[in-house]
N, C-alpha and C positions, 0 to 999 in steps of 0.2 A: 666307671671301673669298679668291679666287685673286689672288696677287700678280703683277705684271708680271715677265716673265722678263728677266734681265740678260745671259743667256748669249750673245746675238749682238752685244752692244755691243762696240766696239773697246777701251774702257777696261779695263785689267787689274784695276782695283779693282772695277768692276762685275762682271766675270766671276768674280772671286774670291768676291764676295758671293753670287753665284748658287749656289756650292757650300757656303759656310760662313756665310752671312749670318744665319741663324736663331740666336738667342742660345744655345739649348740646344746647338747644334752646336759653338760655340766653347768652351763649358764642358766638353763631352765631350772635345774635343781637348786642352784643358788638363789634364783628369784622366788622359787617355791618356799625355801627356807626363810625368806624375808616376808612371806605372807601372801604372795601372789597366787591366785588359784584359777583365774579365768583366761580364756584364749586371748581376748583383746588386751588384757593386762600384760601378758607375756609378749604379745606382738608389739605393743607400744614400748615396753622396756627394752627389748632386744633389737627392734628394727629388723626383724626377720621376716622373710617372705611367708605368706600364709600357708602355701603348700608345703614348705619346708617345716614350718611349725607343726602342722598337722601330722607329718610323718614322725617328727621327733617326739611329740606327745604320745602318739600311738606306740612307738617303740618303748618309751619309758613305762607306759601302762603294761605292755606285754612283759617287760622285765620285772614287773612287780615293784617298781620304784614309785609310781603314781597310781592312784585309783581314780577312775572316771565316774563322776556322780552327776546326775541330772538335777538342776536347780530350777528349771523352767520347763513347763509342759508345752505352752503355746506362746511363742515358738519354742521348739526344743533347744535348750541351752545346757551346757555341761561345765562343770568345774573340775579341776584336777588337784586332788589332795595327796599329800605325801603319805606313803605307807610307813610302817616301821622301818622297812628296808631303806626307804628314801630318807627318813629322819636320821638314820644311822650314818648317812653320808656327810653329815655336818662337820665332823672332825677333818674330813678330807678337804672340804671347802675352806675351813679355818687354816689348815696347813698350807694350802695353795695361796691363800691371801697373805699369810705371813711370809712365805717364800717370795711372792711377787713384790711385797713392800720392801723386802730386804735387797733384792737383786735387780728389780726392774722399775723402780720409782725414784729416779735421781732428783725429781722435784719435791720428793717427800711423800709419805703415805697419804693416800686420799681416802682410804677406808680402814677403820680400826675396829677391833673388838674391844668394847669397853664394859665396865661394870654398870649394870642397869641403874643402880641407886646412886653410886658415887661419881660415875663418869670417868673413873680412872681407867687408863688404857691397860689392857692385858698384854702379857708377853707369853704367847702360847708355846708350850713345849709338849711333846708326847712322852707320857710316863707309863710305867707299869702299874696297873690298877692295884696289884697286890702289895707292892713295896713303896710306890710313889716315886721311884727313882727314874730319872730320864733314860729313855731308850737309846743310848749312845754307845758306840764302840769305844774301847774293846770289851766293856762289861757285858754288852748284849750283842749277839751275832745272829744272823739268819740261819736257822736250823732246818733240817728235814726230818721226816719220820725215821729214815735210816740212821741219821745221826743220833736221834733220841734212843733208838733201839740199841745202838752201839754203846751209848753211855749206860744203859740199863743192863744189857746182856754181855757187854764186853767187846773189845776190839776184834776178836776172832769172828764173832757173829756179825759185827758191822762189815768186815771185809767180805764175808760170805754173802750178805745182803746186797752189797754193791755188785758182786759178781752175778747174782741172780738178775739184778736190774739191767746191768750192762750187756750180759750175754743172752738173756732170755726174755727181757722186757717185762719182768715181774715188777709190780708196784705194791706199795704198802700204804694202807689207808688208816693209820691209827686214829687220825683226827676225826674221821667219820664213822669208823667201825667200833673202835674201842675207846672207853673213857679212861681207863687206867691200865697199866701194864707193869709187871715185874717179872723176875726170872721164873717164878713158879706158876703164875696164873694171869689170866686176862679177864677183865669185867666188861662185858658187852653192854650196849645201851639198853638191851632188853632186860638187863639185870642178871642174865645167865653168867655164871662164873665157870671158866674153863681152865683146866690144867694144861700147861704147855710150856715147852722150852722155846718155841718160836711160833709166831703168828705170821702166816703167809697168805697173801691175797692174790688170787688169779692163777694158782698152780696147785696141783693135787698134793696130798701128803707124801705119797711114795716118791714122786719126782723130786719133791723138796728134800726129802731125806737122802735120796740117791745123789743129788747134786751136793748136798752137805758132805756126804762121805767122800765124794770126789775131791772136795776142797779140804779134806782132812779134818772135818769138824764133826764131832759126835753129837747127834741130837736124838734124845730118847723118845720124845713125843713130838708129833707135829699136829697143828690144828689148821684147818682151812676155814677161813671166814669169807663167805661170798658177799 
């Protein structure tokens, strides 16, 4: 049965699941983070059928999570090394391990994260790198680019952006297109600084201004970022 692709969804969780959502894939990454690199090592650790393991390894290589390297010419043998993208998955594994120990280990935790020198068990939490504060509600909430622009440009602009998205399918990609934004200007990743009251992705300047006027919102300048 072919599953629906999540690759084109805007949600980063969905896009991540497109690459590593199959359960064998996550277990392979777990073992790779523990130092396993070779086909027979994964096969022995997981008890997975060889044909399934071959497909999962190929998919992780294609997704840029693993890199396939030859370590023997005769016979040809390969090892699978974590890429930066793969190593960046470690916090996800730690979070799943912590969640599993808390909710699904009535007999007690069988795997712990410990300090390498002291052996003291860690109590993993997710924190904001800038402040060191735990990422818990209500202090932190999931936001969108529209919410960000509403906070920066005001509620009237936020309402207008929602209308653009809901009625016309327009999306906003501040995370990938712009590095900073304020009411007067936008700094693109190219370093170019543009003057604008609104940055719109996927719609022309005149349609954007026209829709803004219909919404009763005055916009002096519009900038299209493709």
